[in-house]
C-alpha positions, 0 to 999 in steps of 0.5 A: 107279896114277895116283891113288896117284902123285898122292897121294904127290906131293901129300904131298911137295909139301905137306911142301916147301910147309910147310917153305918157309912155316914156314922150317924148317931141314933139315940133313943131315950138315953140309949145310943144305938151302936154302929155295929148294930146297923151293920148287922141290920144292913146285912140281915135286911139285905139277905131278907130282901135278896131271898124274898126276891129269889123266892118270887123267881125272875122279875117281869116288867110288871114285877119291877114296876110293883117293886119301884111302886112300893119304894115310892109309896114308902118314900111318900110316907116318909116325905109326908111324915117329915113335912107334917112335923116340920123337920129338915132332912138333907137341907129339904124342908117346907115347900121342898117336901111339897115338891117331892110329894107331888113328884112321888104322887105322879110317879105312883099314879103312872106306875099304878096305871102301868100295872093295870094295863096289859 
């Protein structure tokens, strides 16, 4: 469970770090989220990811596979969300999302197969 937590917190930290570096505006209703808040979230989520990994102890190959599997599942959810709403991100839209989703599905299947075999 700590590995999955570490993966989720890593994604959150990366998203906030990217937002702070790229100076991307986020507006919710009429509230513009300040960049310093993303910097704080990057630091806190990064620490949580680090400490979740430390609580688990040394990662084995199967633990690393689970960590990467979790990252790909999160990516697959984001891709399906963007695709279903017809959004464009980094110039990717439509069939580009379909290709990324197929790639994610193949990697997820391979990682699950690897995790199930000794």
